Structures are given as C-alpha cells and as structure tokens.
KOLVO-735472 format. One record per atom (N, C-alpha, C): y, x, z. Coordinates in steps of 0.001 Angstrom, whole numbers, plus 524288, in hexadecimal, padded with zeros to 5 digits. Atoms other than C-alpha are relative to their C-alpha. Layout:
// KOLVO-735472
YXZ;...
This chain:
// KOLVO-735472
801198017E7FAE0;43BAFB2B378EF5C;7FFF77F976800C7;800B8804C17FD48;436F5B1EFC8F6EB;804007FE598029F;7FBBD802F97FD94;44168B16878FBDC;7FF997FBCE80104;7FF8E804507FE8D;444EFB08DB8FC17;804417FF4E804D6;7FC7B800297FB02;44CFBB0271907C0;7FD3D7FB20801EB;800FE804227FCFA;44BD2AF86C91152;806087FBF880039;7FB2C803A17FEE5;454C3AEBDE91255;7FF937FCE5804C3;80098803837FB52;457ADAE69891EC3;804D67FCA780266;7FA1E804077FF4F;45E92ADA0F92156;8000E7FD1A806AF;8007D803227F9D2;4621DAD50192FB6;802487FAAE7FFED;7FDF6804B180122;46514AC7E393065;802817FE1F805B3;7FD598014C7F9A6;46E5FAC3B493D65;7FF817F9EF80085;7FF05804B37FD0F;46FD4AB96C94617;803EA8017880474;7FB6F7FF307FCA5;479BCAB8D695217;7FE0680362802C0;801497FCEF7FC54;47211AC0EE95999;7FD83805047FE91;801A77FA00801F6;46DA5ACD6195136;7FD0C7FE807FA03;8044F8005380585;46240ACDB3945DF;7FDB87F9FC80182;803B6803D980035;45B5DAC06B9438D;7FAC9802657FD85;804CA7FE6B801D0;451DBAC79493AED;801B3804437FB9F;7FE527FC8380396;45170AD3D5932AF;7FB098002C7FB6E;802268009880592;44B66AD4EF9247D;7FF6F806187FDF0;7FF217FB0280201;44711AE1F691E95;7FBC57FFCF7FC99;801BD7FFEC804EF;44306AE347910CF;7FFBB807097FDFC;8008E7FA9980123;43DFCAF0C490B39;7FE48800807FA92;8021D7FECD80538;43EA4AF6138FCDF;7FCC8805237FDA2;803197FACA8017F;435D5B02578FEE4;7FBAA7FE767FD7B;804678001D804BA;42D81B053C8F35E;7FA9D8010E8028E;805847FF037FD16;420DBB04758FB09;7FB3A800A47FBF2;8031A7FFCB8020D;41957B04D28F02B;7FF2F805367FC7E;7FF8E7FB26801C3;41BE0B12C08EC75;7FADD802C6800C8;804D07FD097FF40;40F32B16CD8F16A;7FBA87FEFA7FB18;8031E8015280402;4088BB11B78E5CF;800EF804607FB9D;7FF157FB768036C;40E80B1D1B8DDD9;7FC0A80413800E9;803867FB357FE2A;4046CB26248E478;7FA627FE4F7FEB6;804E580259800D9;3F914B1D888DF30;7FDDC803AA7FB71;8023F7FD9980514;3EF8FB25C48D4F8;802238059380095;7FE2E7FA527FFAF;3F63FB33508D993;7FB9A801F180346;804AB7FCBA7FDD7;3ED34B3DED8DEED;803A0800818062B;7FE237FF177FAF5;3EFD2B402A8EE94;804AA8048D7FF26;7FC9C7FB1280024;3F649B4D428EBAD;806327FE247FD04;7FB3B80149801A5;40090B46488E25A;802D17FC0F80294;7FBDD8023E7FACC;404B3B3C458ED34;8015F8024F80330;7FF417FCE17FC50;40513B46E58F6FB;804D0802CC7FE71;7F9997FD27801EA;41033B4DDE8EE91;803677FD4D7FF4E;7FAFE80266800F7;417B8B42DA8EB1E;8021E7FB4980406;7FFEE804747FBF0;416DFB39008F564;8053E801058032C;7FC317FF847FCB0;41F5EB3F1D8FE80;805ED8001B7FD40;7FABE7FE858032A;42AF0B41A78F3B1;802A57FAD57FED4;7FE6B805CC801E8;42C29B334A8F288;802647FCB5804A3;7FD30803327FC06;43115B2FD09008A;804D6802EC801E4;7FCF17FCB27FE85;43DECB34AF904D3;800438005380414;800848007A7FAD9;43BD1B315591246;7FA777FFF58021F;806197FF3D7FD15;42FB8B35B391A1A;7FBC38026D7FBD6;803AC7FDC6804D7;429E5B3CDD90DB9;7FD6A80415802DD;803007FC187FC39;422F4B46D591810;7FAD77FCE78023D;80458804107FCFE;41BF7B3B1891F51;7FCDB7FD857FAFA;80278801B680476;41984B350C91165;7FC01804017FE58;802D97FBA9801BB;413F4B419490CA4;7FA8A800DC80373;803437FF377FC10;40BB7B438B919CF;7FBAB7FC0A7FFC4;802838045E8011F;406A1B35EE9186C;7FCC27FFE87FADA;801F67FFB8804D8;402BEB372790ACB;7FBB5803498007B;804E07FB997FF01;3FB67B443990DB9;7FBB27FD4980235;80404801577FC32;3F43FB3E36918EF;7FCBA7FCF47FD79;802EF803EF80249;3EFAEB32BB9123F;7FC9E801E57FCD5;8046E7FE79803AA;3E9D5B392C905F4;7FD8E804BA8017D;803427FC307FEC6;3E41EB448990CC5;7FB9F7FD3C803F1;80480802187FDA2;3DC91B3AC69147C;7FD287FD197FD61;8038380319804AF;3D8F6B33249088F;7FCAC802DC7FC86;8035A7FCCE80231;3D40BB3EC490267;7FCB68045680390;805047FDD77FB94;3CCE6B43F890EEB;80267805E87FF1A;7FDE87FB208013B;3D60CB506690D8C;804688010B80462;7FAAA800417FBD7;3DEB5B500D91AFF;800FB805477FF9D;7FDEC7FB047FDE9;3E796B5B4891DDD;7FE62801F78043A;8018E7FDE67FABA;3E4F6B6466928D6;8036E7FE2F803F0;7FCD2801ED7FBA2;3E9ECB613E93597;805928036E80019;7FA297FD2A8010E;3F4C6B6BF693469;8033D7FDB27FC34;7FD8D803348049C;3F843B65A1927AA;802FE7FAB080233;7FE34804707FED1;3F88EB57FE92DE3;804C38007480415;7FBBA7FF1E7FB03;4013DB5CAE93A24;80425802687FC3E;7FB9B7FDA88029B;40ABCB644E930B9;8034D7FC2D7FC92;7FD26803AD8011D;40CE7B57AA929AB;802897FBA9803B4;7FEF0803997FB7A;40D59B4FBF93537;806CB80321801EF;7FB817FD9E7FE05;418A3B5A189395A;804EC7FE547FBF6;7FB2F800788053E;41FB6B585F92B5B;8023D7F9998014E;7FE41806957FE6C;42045B48BC92EFC;803AE8007D802B5;7FCE0800ED7FA34;4258DB4A6693C7B;804E9802617FDFE;7FA7A7FCFA80036;430C9B54189369F;802BC7FBFA7FC51;7FD1E804298031D;4339EB49E792BF5;801927FB33802F2;7FE38804597FCAF;4339AB3F649369C;8046C80174802CD;7FA897FC457FCD9;43DEBB48CB93E50;8030A7FE627FC3C;7FB95800748031D;445CCB48F79327A;8026B7FA037FF65;7FD0A8068B801F3;446B4B394392F13;801097FE86804F5;7FC94801787FA4B;44A6EB377A93E66;804BE8015A7FFA0;7FADF7FCE08000D;45521B425793DC7;803937FED77FBB5;7FCB08026B803C8;45995B3CB9930A4;8021E7FA8A80243;7FE24804717FEE4;45A6EB2F9B93648;803EC7FFF780397;7FC807FEE37FC02;460C4B33A294220;805E38027D7FE28;7FB1B7FC1E800ED;46B08B3D1393B5E;802297FD407FC27;7FD598029B803F8;46D2AB345A92F4F;802017FA818023E;7FFF5804898001B;46C42B2723933E3;802977FD5A805D0;7FEDB8017F7FBB3;46E94B25C494236;806C280159800BB;7FABC7FDF17FF20;47CAEB2CDF941D7;804247FADA7FDE6;7FC88803E08019A;4819AB1F82939EF;801B27FC09803E1;7FF9D803C87FA9E;47FD9B1752946F9;8032A8036480363;7FD8C7FC357FBBF;48809B219C94E32;804E7800ED7FC84;7FA9E7FE1E8023A;493B0B2324943CB;7FEA1804F17FEB1;7FFA97FA2B801DB;48F6EB309F93F63;7FC66800137FBE7;803E87FDBB805C5;486A8B388F934F9;7FD35803C5801D7;803147FB1280063;47DA2B435A93497;801F08042F7FE19;7FD837FC28802DB;480E9B50A1930D9;7FC1C801657FC45;8029B7FDC8804A0;47C39B56B39242A;7FC48804C7802AC;803317FAE87FEA7;4771EB62F292B86;7FA897FD3B802A9;80569802177FCD6;46DE3B59C49347D;7FBD77FDFC7FCC6;80325802908045F;46906B533792931;7FC22804CB7FCAC;801927FC66801CB;4657FB5F9C92268;7FB43801E180324;804047FBEE7FCFE;45E47B64F192DB6;7FB847FCE680091;8044C803A080059;45620B588E92F23;7FDD68003A7FC10;80286800068049B;45270B57E89212B;7FC29805257FF8D;803DE7FC8F8011B;44D2AB657392095;7FBBA80174803A4;804D17FEB37FCA0;44442B64EC92CFC;7F97C7FEC47FE61;804787FF98801CB;4389DB5FB492729;7FCE5803F17FC90;802507FBE4804C9;43806B691E91B34;7FEEB8047C803C7;800D37FB4B7FCBB;4386AB74599256C;7FB98800D4801EC;804B08008C7FC4D;42DACB6F4992CF6;7FB0C800287FBC8;804C1800C68056A;42529B6CEA91F81;7FF94804937FE89;801D07F97580184;42782B7BFB91BBF;7FD7C801978040B;803127FCB97FB94;422FDB800992835;7FA547FDFD8007C;804C2801817FEAA;41684B78D99273B;7FC6B800F47FB70;8037380016804D6;411EEB77A4917F6;802CF8043F7FCFD;7FD657FCB3803E8;41AB3B824B91272;801F97FD7C7FB1D;7FF088022D80604;41CA6B7EC0903B3;7FC1E7FD1A7FF23;804CC803F8801F1;4101CB7574903F7;801847FB5F800E4;7FEA2805F07FF4A;41231B675390280;7FB637FE4880424;8028C800407FCF9;40D50B624890E6A;7FD347FAA28000B;801A98051280135;40875B543D909CF;7FC15800F77FBC0;8040D7FFFB804C1;4002DB595F8FEC6;7F9B57FFAD8036F;80538801C17FF97;3F17DB55C190034;7FCBD80570801DE;803497FB497FE26;3EA07B60599090A;804438041180143;7FB687FB317FDAA;3F6F2B686490C1D;7FDF680208804AD;801E07FC237FC27;3F4DDB72C691598;805FE801F68026D;7FAF67FCE77FCFF;400B7B755B9207C;7FF34804DB80074;7FFD77FB5F80029;40485B82BB92183;8037980132803C8;7FC9A8004F7FBFD;40C9FB82AA92ED1;80228805D2800CA;7FEA97FB667FDC0;414F8B8E0E93116;802917FEB880534;7FF238004C7FB40;41732B8C8893FDC;804FB800CA800ED;7FA657FDE47FF46;422D8B944394142;804857FD2B7FD18;7FC9C802FF8031E;42A5DB8DA793661;800967F8FE80261;80043804FE7FE9C;425E7B80DF93B11;803557FF0180518;7FEF78006B7FBF4;42976B8244947F6;806B98009A8010E;7F925800BE80102;438B2B855994480;8013C7FB557FD7B;7FD40804988017B;43987B798793C48;7FE807FC7080450;800FE8041D7FC5C;432F7B71189475B;80461800A0803B0;7FAE27FEF07FB32;43D8BB778C9514D;804FD7FD807FE3F;7FB9A8024B80271;448A1B742894721;7FFD07FABA7FFD7;7FFE5803E67FFBE;44392B66BB9463E;801807FD4D803EF;80003801667FA8A;4424CB64A795431;806FE80052802BE;7FA087FED07FE88;450C8B6AAE95755;8034A7FBA87FCDB;7FB51803D9801D3;456BDB620594C53;7FE317FA8C80343;8009C805667FC35;45097B55DA953F0;802A97FF63803AC;7FDD47FFAB7FA99;4551AB59E59607A;8063F7FFAF7FFC4;7F90F7FF4F80098;4640FB5D5F95C14;800FD7FAE67FD2C;7FD8B8038380312;465C0B51B895270;7FEE07FAD980251;80153805D87FD4B;45EABB468F959E6;800E47FF71805F0;7FF15800857F949;45E9AB494E96936;80339803038026C;7FCA07FC1B7FDF9;46874B542E96ACC;7FDC28027280525;802C47FD917FB79;45E0EB59D897420;7FA57800D27FDA2;804E77FEC080288;4509EB5EE5971E8;7FCD67FACC8005C;802AA80561800CC;4475AB535196D1B;7FBF67FF8E804F5;80460800CB7FB66;43D9EB562E978D0;802697FDB0803B6;7FD29802337FB44;44886B53BD98201;800EB7F8A67FEF1;7FE658053580151;44B35B46B397A80;7FBEC7FC4780224;80522803837FED5;43CC1B416197BC9;7FF018017080504;8012E8001D7F9D3;43C86B45B998A9D;802F07FAE680232;7FD77804337FE39;44541B3A1098C77;7FC707FB5D80087;803D6803647FFAE;43CA0B2FD3991BF;800E37FACC7FF30;7FE5D804ED8016C;443F1B231598F94;8055B7FE667FF74;7FAF180177802E4;44F2BB1AD898CA3;804C1802208036E;7FC467FE037FC6C;4576DB1F5399735;80154805A17FE36;7FEDD7FB2980149;455DDB2D1F99336;802A88002C7FA3E;7FE447FFC4805A3;45835B29E898531;806707FEC47FFEE;7FA0A800587FEFB;464D6B2321988C7;803FB804D9801C0;7FCB47FCC97FE8F;46984B2E1B98FD8;7FFF6805557FB13;800427FC8E803EE;465B9B37A198479;805177FED67FBAF;7FC7E8027880408;46EA9B2DC397AFD;8040B800A8802AB;7FB0A7FEF57FE1D;479B8B2EEC98478;802DC804987FFCC;7FE2D7F9BE7FFCA;47B1FB3CD298530;7FF12803157FB8C;802497FCF1804AA;4762BB40B097657;804F77FF7B7FCC5;7FC28800ED802D4;47F66B433096C9E;7FDD48004C7F9E6;802AB80081803ED;474D6B42EB96157;7FFDD7FB347FCD8;80060803EC802F7;473ECB384B95714;7FDB07FB2F801F6;803CA8036C7FD84;46825B337F95D68;8017E7FD17805A1;7FED5801807FB24;46D37B31E796A83;8053C7FCCB7FF0D;7FB4D8044480160;47AC0B2BC496620;7FE037FB017FE09;8028E803F1801BC;47284B21F495E97;7FCB47FC64804A0;80336802E87FD13;469BDB1F7E968F5;804917FCD8805C4;7FBB2801557FC5F;476C0B1E7397320;802E37FA2E7FD4E;7FC97803908015D;47D5BB151D96983;7FB2F7FA96801B6;804018051F80039;4705BB0C1896989;800EA7FD99805DB;80081801DB7F9D5;4706AB0B16978B4;806427FD4080166;7FBBC801877FE19;47F3DB0A4E97A18;800AA7F9E17FD41;8000D8059A802C1;47F43AFE229701C;7FB097FBD98025B;80439804057FE92;47414AF793977A6;7FC957FF4F7FC0A;802728009680444;46C49AF92D96BAA;7F9628009F8004B;804317FE257FF9E;460C6AFE6F97165;7FACA7FD937FE51;805858038280069;45683AF24A96FEF;800ED7FDCB7FADC;7FF95801D080508;45CD9AEE9096260;7FC6E801057FC24;804BE800148042E;451A2AEB3F958FF;7FB048007180300;8056C7FFF57FCF1;447B1AEAE3963E8;7FCCF7FB137FDAC;8031B804A48028A;43C71AE31795DDD;7FA33801308024C;8044A7FD8F7FED7;42E1CAE2D896119;7FD5C8042B7FBF9;802D87FD81803F3;426C5AED9595B7B;7FA727FFA27FEE5;80525800C280199;41AC4AEDEC953BD;7FED6806307FD69;800237FB3D80171;41785AFC779528A;7FB238009F7FD87;8042C7FF7580357;40DB9B017C948EE;7FBFE802D78027A;804087FC107FD6B;400F3B062F94E06;7FE898048D7FCF3;802C57FD23801B0;3F8BBB0FCF94A8B;7FC587FDB87FB90;802C1803CF804B6;3F328B0AB793C46;7FA57803527FF33;805C77FE8E801B4;3E428B0CDD938E6;800D88007C7FAB5;800637FDC580630;3E258B14F892CF9;7FE027FADD7FB54;8042C8029380515;3D7D0B0C53925D4;802FD7F98D800C2;7FD37804E780171;3DF82AFF6F9294F;804B27FFF07FDA6;7FA787FEDD80339;3EC84B04CC9242B;7FE66800957FA74;801C58003180582;3E5B6B08B2917E5;7FFCE7FAA97FE28;80248804BC801C8;3E027AFB8391613;8056C7FD2B7FF32;7FBC18031A80035;3EE4AAF59491836;80326803277FAD5;7FC957FD2E80476;3F4E1B003590EAB;7FC687FEB07FA5A;802B18011C805D1;3EAB9AFCCC902D4;7FCC17FACE80080;801988058280016;3E78BAEE2390708;802407FD6B7FB9D;7FC9D802D48038B;3EACDAE3EB8FF64;806A17FD5480014;7FB1E801A57FE0F;3F800AE19F905C1;8026B805F28007A;7FDBF7FA597FE55;3FB3DAF095904CD;805DF800367FE38;7F9B27FFEF802C4;40907AEE8D8FD81;802B47FCA980496;7FC02801E37FC40;40DB3AE4F790873;7FDBE802C580466;7FEE87FE8B7FBE5;4084DAEC6F9141B;8022E804A87FF60;7FD4B7FB96800DB;40F72AF89D91026;8044C7FF597FEC5;7FAB9800D77FFA3;41B6AAF18790D15;802787FCCD80504;7FF19803967FAC9;41B67AE8E591A0A;7FAAD8016F802EB;803D17FFD07FD73;41100AEE54921AF;8000C7FE0780696;800EF802AF7FB09;40B6DAE82E92EE7;7FAD18016480089;803F77FECF7FDE3;401A0AEB87937C8;7FDF67FCCF8056F;8005C8032F7FB95;3F9ABAE3B8940F2;803737F9EC80073;7FCA9805BC800DD;40237AD6F293C37;805D48014F80131;7FB587FF2A7FEFD;40E3EADE6093FE4;80347804CC7FCF5;7FDBE7FBA180215;41960AE63F93908;8014D8041E803E2;8004C7FC317FC75;41889AF2A494054;8049F804047FFBB;7FC5C7FC5680085;42187AFD8D943D8;7FF0A804C78009F;8012A7FC0F7FFFD;42018B0ADA941F7;80485804877FF5C;7FB3E7FDD77FF98;42BE1B139A94580;80063804A480417;800407FC127FB0E;42FD5B1EF994F72;800187FDB1804B2;8005C802A77FB7C;42FE2B14F6959D2;7FAD67FF5A800B2;805AA800007FF75;42189B116B9561F;7FE098061E8026F;802EC7FAFB7FD98;41CDCB1F70958C7;801AF8026D80431;7FE427FCA87F98D;42585B23C896469;8002E7FCFD8031B;7FF3F803937FC0F;424FAB174596B8D;7FD898017F805C7;8025B7FF457FAAC;41BA2B1CFA97679;802CC8048980228;7FC6A7FB7B7FCFA;425CDB286597904;802CF7FEC180509;7FD3A802937FB35;42AF0B272698666;8068F7FDEF7FEAD;7FB328019D8016C;438BAB25D99815F;800FC7FB347FCBB;7FE7A803A180259;437C7B1BFB977A3;7FC937FB18802A5;801BE803BF7FD28;42D8BB147197FD9;8032E7FCB1804ED;7FB68801827FBCF;438C4B133398B1A;803C17FD357FCA1;7FC16802F88039B;44241B0EFF98069;7FF0A7FBAC7FEAA;801B380563802E8;439E5B04AB97A5D;7FFA07FC7480404;8012D803CB7FBC8;4370DAFEB1987E5;804537FD0E8011B;7FB82802817FE39;4455FAFC3A9896C;802A47FC6D7FB23;7FC298009C803FC;44A72AFB4F97BB3;7FCBC7FCF57FB4C;802878028080398;43EDBAF5EF9748C;7FFC5803167FB28;7FF367FCEB80412;43F6EAFA029652D;804167FFF87FDF6;7FAB3800A38018E;44D17AF9369657F;80295804EC7FDEC;7FE007FAFD8028E;455F2B02BE95F7F;8002F805AF802F2;800187FB837FE15;456BCB0C4A96A43;7F9088025E7FF86;8044B7FE1980011;4486DB0D9396AA8;7FDBD8038C7FB06;8014F7FEA880607;4462CB0F5D95BE8;8022F805C97FE84;7FD267FB72800BD;45156B196095C20;7FD308059A803BA;802D67FD137FBEC;44A67B1FE496880;7FB428030F7FD66;805C57FEBE80241;43D16B20C6960F9;800E88033F7FC49;7FED07FC8680422;44340B2755954F5;801E18062E80244;7FDF27FB9D7FCD1;449EDB319295EE4;7FA82802BD801B8;803C67FD1F7FE8E;43CC5B34569653D;7FC4D802127FC9F;803E17FEEF80449;43501B349C95998;80168805667FDCC;7FE5B7FB4380387;43E04B3F8F95340;7FFE3805138049A;800F87FC1D7FCAA;43D34B464596141;7FB558026C8008C;806EF7FFCC7FECF;42E59B468E9610D;7FE628032C7FAF6;801957FDEA804EB;42DE1B4C4E952E2;7FF5D8061B80149;800F27FCA87FEBE;42F13B59EA957B8;7FAA980130802B9;80553800707FD6F;422FEB585E961BA;7FB997FF257FBFC;804A0801CA8048F;41B8EB526395616;7FE71805627FC4D;7FF397FBA78041F;41F25B5C7E94D1C;7FC2C8054480240;801BC7FABB7FE07;41A5DB681195681;7FA5D7FDA5801A1;8041C801E37FF30;40E07B5FBC95988;7FD1A800A37FA7C;801D37FFB180460;40B03B606E94B37;7FE7D8062B7FEEB;7FFD27FABF801A1;40D40B6F0194A45;7FB74803A98040F;8037F7FD7F7FD7E;4032AB714D95580;7FBF1800C67FE96;803F9800AC80421;3F8F1B6FAC94B44;8004A805717FD29;7FE5E7FB678046B;3FE79B7AED94241;7FD92804B4800FF;802C87FA6C80090;3F84BB873D947A5;7FA507FFED7FF88;8051B801F380121;3EAEEB80BB9453B;7FE107FF8E7F9B9;80103800C9805A7;3EC32B806D93603;7FC1C802C17FE33;805B47FD8A801B5;3DF25B825C92F5F;7FF777FDBC7FAF2;800B9801E380488;3DBD4B7FA7920F5;7FB5E7FD038014D;804A5801F07FFE9;3CEB6B7B2D925A4;800DB7FA7E80363;7FE9F803007FE07;3D520B704E92D22;800467FA9B7FB7D;800D2804558050D;3D6DEB68C791F6B;7FB1F7FE2D7FEF0;804DB801F480165;3CD33B5F6891A1F;7FE018033F7FA7B;802117FD2A803D8;3C41FB65DE9108F;7FDA07FCEE7FC2E;802A280370802E8;3BD54B612F904BA;8040F7FEB07FC77;7FC6E802CF80379;3C265B5A408F89D;801C57FAC2801DF;7FDB1805D47FF4A;3CB02B4ED28F94A;7FD037FB9E7FD9A;802598059A80296;3C5C6B41538F825;801EF7FD1C7FBC9;7FD758020680443;3C957B3AA08EC02;800957FB0080089;7FEE18050A7FEA6;3C95FB2D008F290;8003A7FFD28067A;80046801767FAB9;3CD3CB27D98FFA2;804C97FE4B8021B;7FAD0802757FDFA;3D82FB213F907F8;802BE804408059B;7FDA97FDE87FCE0;3E09FB278891134;8061C7FD61801F2;7FB2D802327FD65;3EC5FB237491B75;80251803B48021E;7FC987FE047FC60;3F6CCB29679225C;803E07FD6480241;7FA86801FD7FC45;3FF77B25F092CE0;803A380443801E0;7FBAE7FBE77FE95;40B33B2F0593017;805377FDC88018B;7FBED801917FD56;41612B2D8593980;8046A802BC7FF24;7FB6F7FD518037D;421F3B2EA1930CB;804F17FEF38043E;7FAA6800157FD18;43092B2E8D93628;800677FA5780171;7FDE9804F17FEAD;43184B1FD9934A2;7FB427FC7F80182;803A6803567FDFF;4241EB1BA89387D;7F9DC802A77FE2E;805A37FD7F80285;414D8B1CBC933CE;800A17FED97FB36;7FFE57FF2D804E7;4142DB1FCA92690;7FA22800057FEBE;8056F7FEEF800C3;406C3B1BEA91FFD;7FE868006C7FA67;801A87FFBC804DF;4006AB202D912D3;7FA587FECC7FFB2;806478013580190;3F378B1AC490D19;7FF5A801487FAFD;8019D7FEB780628;3EC5AB1F5990133;7FB757FFB07FE59;804FD7FFF180381;3E09EB1D588F907;7FF468034B7FCB9;801647FCD7803CC;3DA8EB26F48F0F1;7FAD77FEB07FD1D;80544801DD8043F;3D101B23DF8E52A;8000C8056B7FC83;8012C7FBF7803B5;3CB63B2EEC8DDC2;80532803E67FF4F;7FB257FCAE7FFCC;3D68EB393B8E189;805477FE6D7FF0E;7FAA8801FA8018C;3E1E3B307C8DEB8;801137FBF5803C3;7FE12804DA7FCA5;3E9D5B26AE8E7CB;7FEF27FAF17FD7C;7FFF78057C801CD;3E5EAB19118E577;803277FCE9801C8;7FDAC803C87FDD0;3ED69B130C8EFFD;8037A803D5803BF;7FD657FD147FC27;3F93FB17CE8F7D3;803397FBEC80312;7FC6E8048D7FDEB;400F9B0F2C901DA;802C6804C1803E0;7FC837FD5F7FC89;40CA2B150B90B13;802737FAC980386;7FE17802FA7FD5B;41084B0DD491648;80428801D280394;7FB747FC357FDB9;41E57B12B691CA8;801E77FBEB804B2;7FDD5802827FBB0;4241BB0FA7929B5;8045B7FD027FF90;7FC798037980137;42F18B084A9238D;7FDA37FB067FFE8;80216805E38016A;426BBAFCF291EE0;7FD6B7FDE3805D2;801E9801FF7FBAB;421A4AFB2292D76;805017FF0980256;7FA31800727FBE2;42F47AFE3B934EA;803877FAF17FC17;7FC6F803BF8029C;436D6AF53992A3A;7FCD27FBAA7FCF9;803CA8036F801A6;42D03AEB8A92802;8035B7F9ED7FFBD;7FCA38051A7FF35;43429ADD199258F;7FEE87FE59806A3;800C2801AF7FBE6;42E1FADA4493374;7FF018044D80577;801777FA0C7FCB4;42E1EAE8C093912;8033B80081804D4;7FBA87FE637FC4D;434EFAF07394365;805C57FF9F7FFA1;7FA877FF888024A;441ACAF19D93C96;802797F99C7FF6C;7FF13805DE801A0;4420FAE1F8938B5;7FFDF7FEB2805BA;800BC802477FB7C;43D45ADEED9464F;8058F8018B8050E;7FB547FEAC7FCF7;44797AE76794D48;805107FECA7FE15;7F95E80279801F6;45457AE398944F1;7FF687FC1B800F2;801378057880012;44F2DAD51B94622;8023D7FEE68067F;7FE98801B57F97A;452A7AD6EF955BF;80612802BA800FA;7FADD7FDFF7FF9A;45FCCADDAC9543C;8043F7FB4180245;7FC40803CA7FDD7;46A0BAD62895C15;805C98002080079;7FA457FF3F7FFA8;47787ADBA695A03;8028B7FB597FCFE;7FD8F8045C8033C;481AAAD1B8955DE;803D9801737FB77;7FC987FF2B80435;48B66AD84894E37;7FCFF802607FC3F;802C77FE8580464;48882ADCD19410B;7FF278064380003;7FFA57FA8A7FF8C;48C45AEB339433E;7FBE68021C8043E;8033C7FE927FC8A;4842BAECAB94EE7;7F9C2800047FE49;804B08001380198;47918AE71894854;7FD63801F37FBAE;801A37FBC780398;4794AAEEF993CA1;7FE13804B8801BA;800E17FADB7FE9B;478BCAFA509440F;7FBB87FFC7803AC;8050A8004F7FE27;46E5BAF63B94C96;7FB56800977FCE8;80445801938024A;46617AF2CF9425E;7FF6B806667FBF6;800017FB4F80283;46939B002D93A93;7FBED803CA802EC;802807FC6A7FC4F;465D3B07C294710;7F9B27FF2180080;806818029E7FFF3;457D1AFFA1947A7;7FE67801B17FB03;802EE7FE078046F;454D1B02B7939FE;8007D805BE8009A;7FFA47FB2B7FF9A;458E6B106C93B09;7FC028018C80398;803EA7FE107FC44;44FF6B117B9478A;7FA357FFD97FDD2;804E5800D680284;44459B0B8994079;7FEAB8030E7FBA0;7FF2E7FCBD804E5;447B2B139193414;7FCED7FF067FC3C;80167800888069B;44425B0F599263C;80036804AF7FE7F;8001A7FB368032F;43FB4B193291D30;802F98003E7FB50;7FCBF80093804A3;4499AB13C29123B;8057B7FEC980288;7FA1C802EE7FE55;4577FB0EA691281;7FEDB7FA508004E;800998060F7FFF3;45A56B00E7915CD;8062E7FEA27FFD9;7FADC802268000E;4651DAF791914D9;7FFCD7FACD80565;800BB804F87FB63;467DDAEE4C9211D;805427FC977FDC7;7FC89804AA800DE;46E83AE21491F80;7FFDB7FC2B803FD;7FF13802E37FADF;473EDAD877929F1;801E47FA057FD12;7FF8A805B580136;473D4AC95C92677;8028F7FC1880333;
C-alpha cells in the first residue's frame, strides 16, 4: 500500500503561531511502476495499491487510459463509476467523523457504526457491476435498480442518523449561520457537538486565511505540466497560475447557501471548513440519485466501437473525498510510456498551501488550545495519510 506521512511543525510566538512548516514523505514516484505495462494491467493493479480512496484512483486510471486508447466507457458505466466514487467519499467522510472527531469530544466510535460504514461502498458496487471489475478497460455496468435503491437508501439513512440526527435534506434546508448554530445547540450527534464546541470556544474563525481555490484545469495544459521538464517538482509541490491552490470539500461546496453565509462571517476558519464537510456528505445521496437517473438507458451501443488506439494521451480529473485527483497517461505502442498522479494532499498540504496558511494564522495562547485548534484544522482539511504535529 502507498502511504508515507506528513510532518507538521508549528513555531509559536506570544500571540499564537508565527509560522507553519509542512514536509511530506509520500512516495510520489510510485506511478513509474506502471510504465511499460499494458493499460489492462494498470487498471487491475493500481486500485489495489491505495489504502485510501482506491475507488477514486481506479476510476481516474480507467478514465485516463480509456481516453488515451479511444475506448471510453458508455455513459451508464461512467455514471455508475461516479456513483461508486461518491459512495467512497461518503465512507471517507463518515469514517473521519466517527473515528477522529470523537477524540476532540472525549469519546470514541462504536464498532457497529464502523462496520456499517465500511460495508456501504461494496454493497453499492455489487448492485451496479455484479461481480465484474468496475475499472477494467471497457467495463460495462449492469445496474440492478432494485438492489441499488436499497443500498443507496441505506447510505442515506446512515448519513442522516450518524451525522445529522435528522434527514440530510432537512440539514441542507438550513440557509445560514444562525440556523447552523441552532442545529448545533439542539443536536446530540458527534457533528453537532463538535460544531457546538467550536462555537462555544469562539474558534469559528480559527485558521482563517486568504483562500486560493483550485479552478477548473484545462486538460491539455495539465498534461503539459504532468509530463514537462519539471514534472517531478510539479507533482510534489503543485502550483497553478503562481499560487499554491486548495482543493477540498470547501472548494467544491463554497457556493452552497449555508457555506456561503458561514464563510461571509467566518472566512475559511474552522467553522466554515467543518460545515463544508457536513454539506458535502449531506449532498452525496442527491448526487448518487443524479447518477442513477441515467441507468435505465443502458445500451451496449453507447460504448465506443472499433479497435483501441495503440498510442495516445489521456487525462482524468475526479472529485475524490479530499479534493480533485488527477491522473495523466501517455501510451505508446500499446504500453504505458508515462504515468503521473497528482493527489489533493499535494495541493492542500503544500508548504505554502491551505493547511500551512491556516495553521500559520492560529492565535491560541495556551499550548493545549493551540494543539487542539491545529488538530481540528488539519482534520477539517483532511490529509490522505497520517501526520505528526509538533509545537516549537
């Protein structure tokens, strides 16, 4: 499995944090393992190498290689894969909420909840692809709509029960900061209690820093960066238009009414980032239903026909749990000549990125409060690997 970790050092002064330094030991050259392999070999092995977000990795790999070979999956297959990525995103959010958030509240998750959370994506996959590998080149989804609806309903029910203590749609109907505060005051869920703690401690704006959200990336320009002379430097410490960008739940949900209202008051501080995570997970059932709207139109003729190209380039951009995941591939004579992966952690935990900027703005005077604020901010931005936090 591909892991590594982040080393996060905070240097204090009398008013809080003077500066934050982040160093990564993630093995970014692992994508070179795929070179000289066939596209099918890569699609079979790549998802197995990632212990976190393996579904999003598999989806991105399949999409990039299908583009490069001129053999895109049919629309139903693409929607089914997107539904699997959404289910994985829900699982990652729920595990973070159930496993990590309780430690800021003096509690722990129950084994029953963790088991239920972990099983949900597999149930959804079985309803869409049966026993077929979903990310094989040219894979075809075979949706069983009855089984799919049961799995999707179970996911929505778990999100509503575990996170909100009410239907997710009711939470989404809350239009702004005042309503979020009312929900937190009256709720007993882990999420409600954490929001209440942040507000009670006056930490809502902790870590507020100027945002540099990642825009839509042009495919051709991104391929040039991934395979240019400074490809290794770019994938290790990516910047776009001269800035270290952010791609998080806040990036993709910042236009939602609740988040826009909270951000207008609290900037990109703790409360805004936690609320963005909650809105992201609340919207996933709706997004999955939008994918399923295409399933009744499954037809083999939707797929690309003809022999696969033996040479070409492909790029895939997939919204994974922690942000935008990018895969780029160049195929020559039927084999992978170049392969590059750019994960959201490299954007968000760039030495000058969102995490470093936010951590550098913390102002708690006491070591205990500063450590807790920093931990909350790191969890809210959410790296895909473990980290060590040190105060100096």
